[in-house]
C-alpha positions in Angstrom: 0.0 0.0 0.0 2.9 2.3 0.7 4.1 1.9 -2.9 0.7 2.8 -4.2 0.5 5.9 -2.1 4.0 6.9 -3.0 3.0 6.9 -6.6 0.0 9.2 -5.9 -2.7 6.6 -5.6 -5.0 5.7 -2.7 -5.0 2.4 -0.9 -7.2 0.8 1.7 -6.4 -2.5 3.4 -9.3 -4.7 4.5 -8.4 -8.2 5.9 -10.8 -11.2 5.5 -10.7 -14.9 5.3 -12.2 -15.5 1.8 -13.3 -19.0 2.9 -15.7 -17.3 5.4 -18.7 -15.9 3.5 -19.6 -13.5 6.4 -16.0 -12.2 6.5 -16.2 -11.5 2.8 -19.4 -9.7 3.2 -17.9 -7.5 5.9 -14.8 -6.8 3.7 -16.9 -5.7 0.7 -19.1 -3.6 3.0 -16.0 -1.8 4.2 -14.8 -1.1 0.7 -18.2 0.2 -0.4 -18.5 2.4 2.6 -15.3 4.1 1.5 -15.6 4.1 -2.3 -19.3 3.4 -3.1 -18.6 1.1 -6.1 -16.1 -1.5 -7.3 -14.7 -1.6 -10.9 -12.3 -4.5 -10.7 -12.2 -7.7 -8.6 -9.0 -9.8 -8.7 -9.3 -13.0 -6.7 -5.7 -14.0 -5.9 -6.1 -15.9 -2.6 -4.6 -19.4 -2.5 -3.1 -22.2 -0.4 -1.7 -25.7 -1.0 -2.1 -28.9 1.0 -0.3 -31.3 -1.3 -0.8 -35.0 -0.6 -1.4 -38.3 -2.4 -5.2 -38.8 -2.9 -5.2 -42.0 -0.8 -3.6 -40.2 2.1 -5.3 -36.8 1.8 -7.3 -35.8 4.9 -10.8 -34.3 4.6 -9.5 -31.0 6.0 -6.7 -30.9 3.4 -9.4 -31.3 0.7 -11.9 -28.8 2.0 -9.4 -26.1 3.1 -8.0 -25.8 -0.4 -11.4 -25.8 -2.2 -12.7 -23.3 0.4 -10.0 -20.7 -0.3 -9.7 -21.1 -4.0 -13.1 -22.0 -5.3 -15.6 -21.1 -2.6 -13.6 -17.9 -1.9 -13.8 -16.9 -5.5 -17.6 -17.4 -5.5 -18.1 -15.5 -2.3 -16.1 -12.5 -3.5 -17.7 -12.4 -6.9 -21.3 -12.7 -5.5 -20.8 -10.0 -2.9 -19.1 -7.6 -5.3 -21.5 -8.0 -8.3 -24.2 -5.6 -6.9 -21.6 -2.8 -6.7 -20.2 -2.8 -10.2 -21.1 0.5 -12.0 -23.5 0.5 -14.9 -20.6 0.8 -17.3 -19.4 -2.6 -16.3 -16.1 -3.8 -15.0 -13.7 -6.7 -14.7 -13.4 -9.9 -12.7 -10.0 -11.6 -12.9 -9.3 -15.0 -11.3 -6.1 -16.9 -10.8 -6.1 -20.5 -12.1 -3.2 -22.9 -12.7 -1.8 -25.4 -15.2 -2.9 -27.9 -12.4 -6.5 -27.0 -13.3 -5.8 -27.1 -17.0 -3.9 -30.4 -17.3 -3.8 -31.9 -13.8 -1.0 -32.2 -11.3 0.0 -35.4 -9.3 -0.4 -35.1 -5.5 -2.5 -32.0 -5.9 -6.0 -33.4 -6.5 -7.5 -30.7 -4.2 -5.6 -27.9 -5.8 -6.2 -29.2 -9.4 -9.9 -29.6 -8.7 -10.2 -26.1 -7.3 -8.4 -24.5 -10.2 -10.3 -26.5 -12.7 -13.5 -25.3 -11.0 -12.4 -21.7 -11.6 -12.4 -22.4 -15.4 -16.1 -23.2 -15.1 -16.7 -20.0 -13.2 -14.9 -18.0 -15.9 -16.7 -19.5 -18.9 -20.1 -19.4 -17.2 -20.0 -15.9 -15.8 -18.4 -14.5 -19.0 -21.6 -15.5 -20.8 -23.9 -14.6 -17.9 -22.5 -11.1 -17.2 -21.8 -10.1 -20.8 -25.1 -8.1 -20.9 -23.8 -6.2 -17.8 -20.6 -5.3 -19.6 -18.6 -7.2 -16.9 -15.7 -9.1 -18.4 -14.5 -12.3 -16.7 -11.1 -13.8 -17.4 -8.4 -15.9 -15.7 -4.6 -16.0 -15.5 -2.6 -19.2 -15.1 0.6 -17.7 -13.7 4.1 -19.3 -13.5 6.0 -17.1 -11.0 8.3 -17.3 -8.0 6.0 -16.6 -5.0 5.8 -17.5 -1.3 3.6 -20.5 -2.4 5.8 -21.8 -5.2 9.3 -21.0 -3.7 9.5 -24.0 -1.3 8.7 -26.4 -4.2 11.2 -24.7 -6.6 14.0 -24.7 -4.0 13.3 -28.4 -3.2 13.5 -29.3 -6.8 16.7 -27.3 -7.3 18.4 -29.1 -4.4 17.0 -32.5 -5.7 18.3 -31.9 -9.2 21.7 -30.7 -8.0 22.2 -33.7 -5.7 21.4 -36.0 -8.6 23.3 -34.0 -11.1 20.2 -33.7 -13.2 19.0 -30.6 -15.3 16.5 -28.4 -13.6 13.0 -29.0 -15.4 12.1 -26.3 -17.9 8.6 -26.3 -16.4 9.8 -24.8 -13.2 11.9 -22.1 -14.7 9.4 -19.4 -13.9 9.2 -15.6 -14.0 8.6 -13.1 -11.3 5.3 -12.1 -9.7 5.8 -8.6 -11.3 5.5 -10.1 -14.8 2.0 -11.4 -13.9 1.0 -8.0 -12.4 2.1 -6.2 -15.5 0.1 -8.5 -17.7 -2.9 -8.1 -15.5 -2.7 -4.3 -15.7 -2.4 -4.5 -19.5 -5.3 -6.9 -19.7 -7.6 -4.6 -17.6 -6.6 -1.6 -19.7 -7.8 -3.2 -22.9 -11.0 -1.6 -24.1 -12.4 -4.5 -26.1 -15.6 -5.7 -24.5 -15.3 -9.0 -26.3 -12.1 -9.8 -24.4 -13.9 -12.1 -21.9 -14.1 -15.8 -21.0 -10.3 -16.2 -21.7 -7.6 -18.1 -19.9 -4.1 -16.6 -20.2 -0.8 -18.3 -19.2 1.9 -15.9 -18.0 5.5 -16.9 -17.4 8.0 -14.0 -17.4 7.5 -12.2 -20.7 5.8 -15.2 -22.4 2.0 -15.0 -22.6 -0.1 -17.9 -23.8 -3.7 -18.2 -24.7 -5.3 -21.4 -23.6 -8.1 -22.9 -25.7 -11.4 -23.9 -24.2 -11.9 -27.7 -24.5 -13.6 -28.8 -27.7 -15.2 -32.1 -28.8 -12.6 -34.5 -30.2 -14.9 -36.9 -32.0 -18.3 -38.5 -31.8 -19.6 -41.9 -32.9 -22.9 -43.8 -32.8 -22.6 -46.7 -30.2 -19.8 -47.9 -28.0 -18.3 -50.3 -30.6 -17.8 -47.5 -33.1 -16.6 -45.1 -30.4 -13.9 -47.4 -29.1 -12.8 -48.4 -32.6 -12.2 -44.7 -33.3 -10.5 -44.3 -29.9 -8.1 -47.1 -30.7 -7.4 -45.6 -34.1 -6.7 -42.2 -32.6 -4.4 -43.7 -30.0 -2.5 -45.8 -32.5 -2.1 -42.7 -34.7 -0.6 -40.7 -31.9 1.8 -43.6 -31.0 3.0 -43.9 -34.6 
C-alpha cells in the first residue's frame, strides 16, 4: 500500500478470510463504505495442501477448495451488486494444475479447474452487464511456489540432473504487468479467456472442444483405438 500511495494513488487495506462468507461480506461492505462502487475484482487468494489422494485428509481437501473455489464465488457474488452501470472486470487466478492436472494435488487441481467453469459461465452470464470475466494461469516465484522450486533445485543438484524447464518461472511482477495491461484493454469481447503468463511469455489457452463422436460404444472405441495408434505412430 505504501508503494501505491508513494505513486500518488490511494489504498485501503481490509483483511478477511475469503473462505468465510460472512467475513467476505464485511470486507466488501467496508470497501463500499469508502468508495461506493467496485470496478475490478481480482481473486488471488490461494493455499496448497499437497498429498497423495489416498492419504489426503478431509481437512486438506476442504481447506484448499474453500479458499480457491468457494472464496472466488463468495467474493464475486458479494461484489457484483456494486459494479457500475458501465461494467467492470473480474480476474481469477487459475493454474496449469487445473488445465492439465498435477499429481499429488487433487485438491488444488480440482479447485483451479472449477475456476475455469466460473470464468466460462460468468463471461456469458455477465456479458449483458458489460462485466468481463477472465483468468490468468501464472508461473511465478511466489511465497507459495518458492518451497517447491527450492526443493526441486536441491534435488536436481544432488542427482546432477538438469532443472526442469517447467519450473523455470518468471517473477510475480510479470504477472502483475500483464494483469494491468489486460484490464486496460477496451475490447468488451475480451472475456471468457484463460491466459498463461511466465515471465514475458504470454499464452492463450483454448477452451476444450469435442474431439470426436460416434454412434454406439463399438464404433466409439474403434475410433478411440485408431486415434491412440495414430498418436503412438
